[in-house]
KEFILO-520573 format. One record per residue (C-alpha): residue in one letter; x, y, z. Coordinates in steps of 0.5 Angstrom, whole numbers, padded with zeros to 4 digits, always signed. Layout:
# KEFILO-520573
AXYZ...
# end
This chain:
# KEFILO-520573
M+0018-0019+0022R+0012-0022+0018V+0007-0018+0014E+0002-0021+0019D+0005-0018+0025L+0005-0011+0022I-0003-0012+0020K-0004-0014+0027R-0001-0008+0029K-0003-0002+0025G-0010-0006+0023D-0013-0009+0017F-0016-0002+0014V-0016-0002+0007P-0017+0004+0003V-0022+0002-0002I-0026+0005-0008G-0031+0001-0013A-0030+0000-0020D-0036+0004-0022K-0034+0010-0018S-0032+0017-0022L-0025+0020-0021T-0028+0026-0017E-0030+0020-0012A-0023+0017-0012I-0020+0024-0010D-0025+0025-0005Q-0024+0018-0002L-0016+0019-0002K-0017+0025+0002I-0022+0022+0007D-0017+0016+0008D-0011+0020+0008T-0007+0016+0003G-0004+0016-0003A-0007+0010-0006L-0014+0006-0006V-0015-0001-0008V-0021-0002-0013T-0025-0007-0011D-0033-0009-0012D-0033-0014-0006G-0028-0012-0001D-0024-0019-0002T-0022-0019-0010I-0017-0014-0012L-0019-0011-0019G-0014-0005-0019L-0010+0000-0015I-0011+0008-0016S-0006+0012-0014E-0004+0019-0014A+0001+0018-0019N-0004+0014-0024I-0009+0020-0023V-0003+0025-0026R-0002+0020-0032G-0009+0020-0033I-0009+0028-0033E-0003+0027-0038R-0007+0022-0043F-0014+0025-0042G-0013+0032-0041R-0016+0036-0036D-0023+0034-0036V-0023+0028-0033V-0026+0028-0026D-0033+0025-0029R-0029+0019-0032P-0029+0012-0028V-0024+0010-0024T-0022+0004-0029D-0020+0009-0034F-0014+0010-0029M-0013+0005-0025S-0007+0000-0025T-0009-0007-0027K-0003-0011-0026V-0003-0010-0018V+0003-0013-0014T+0001-0016-0008C+0004-0020-0002D+0002-0025+0002I+0000-0024+0009G+0005-0030+0011D+0011-0026+0007S+0016-0022+0011M+0017-0015+0011D+0024-0016+0008E+0020-0019+0002A+0015-0014+0002M+0021-0008+0002A+0024-0012-0004L+0017-0012-0008M+0016-0005-0007D+0024-0003-0009H+0023-0008-0015H+0017-0005-0018Q+0018+0002-0015I+0011+0002-0012R+0009+0005-0005H+0003+0001-0004V+0003-0007-0004P-0004-0010-0002V-0004-0016+0002V-0008-0022+0001C-0010-0028+0005D-0012-0034+0002G-0013-0030-0005K-0017-0025-0001L-0015-0017+0000C-0014-0017+0008G-0009-0011+0009I-0004-0006+0005V+0003-0005+0006A+0005+0002+0005I+0012+0005+0004H+0012+0009+0011D+0010+0002+0014V+0017-0001+0011L+0021+0005+0013R+0017+0005+0020H+0019-0002+0021R+0026-0001+0019M+0027+0005+0023S+0025+0001+0029E+0030-0005+0027L+0036+0000+0027K+0034+0003+0033L+0034-0004+0036E+0041-0006+0033A+0044+0001+0035D+0041+0000+0043A+0044-0007+0043L+0051-0005+0040K+0051+0001+0045E+0050-0004+0051Y+0055-0009+0048V+0060-0003+0048A+0058-0001+0055G+0060-0008+0057R+0053-0009+0059G+0051-0014+0053
# end
C-alpha cells in the first residue's frame, strides 16, 4: 500500500497552525482537531515546522510555566521529516521508527498534501496481518 492510498482512504485533512499563533492557540487547535501534532504553515503548502505535544512539554521545561503567550515558533521542530505521497507505507513506517516520531507530513510536488500518524500505520499493519491470517486459515482448511 502506498501513502497515496491511505490519504485517499482517510482524507487529506491536515491539522495546521500559523507560525504567528500563540502556544495557547496551538493547544486549543490540538484539542479541536483531536490530534497530537500540528503542521506549522502560513500558506497551507509550505511546511515551516511541526509542533507536537512533546514539543510543548519540552518548551515548558525550557521556558518555564508561563509560556502560553509565546509564539508557536518557540516550540516547533524545524527539521521536519516528510514522506512523498508515492512512498510505500513501509517507507513511512521506517521513517517513524528511525526518527522516533509519530507524525509525518506528506508532500506532493514539494507541497503539503496530507499527514500520516502512527495510528494510521498501526491500523494499516493490523489490516495486513488480518488478511495474512485469514489467507493462512483458508489454506490450512484446504480452501485456498
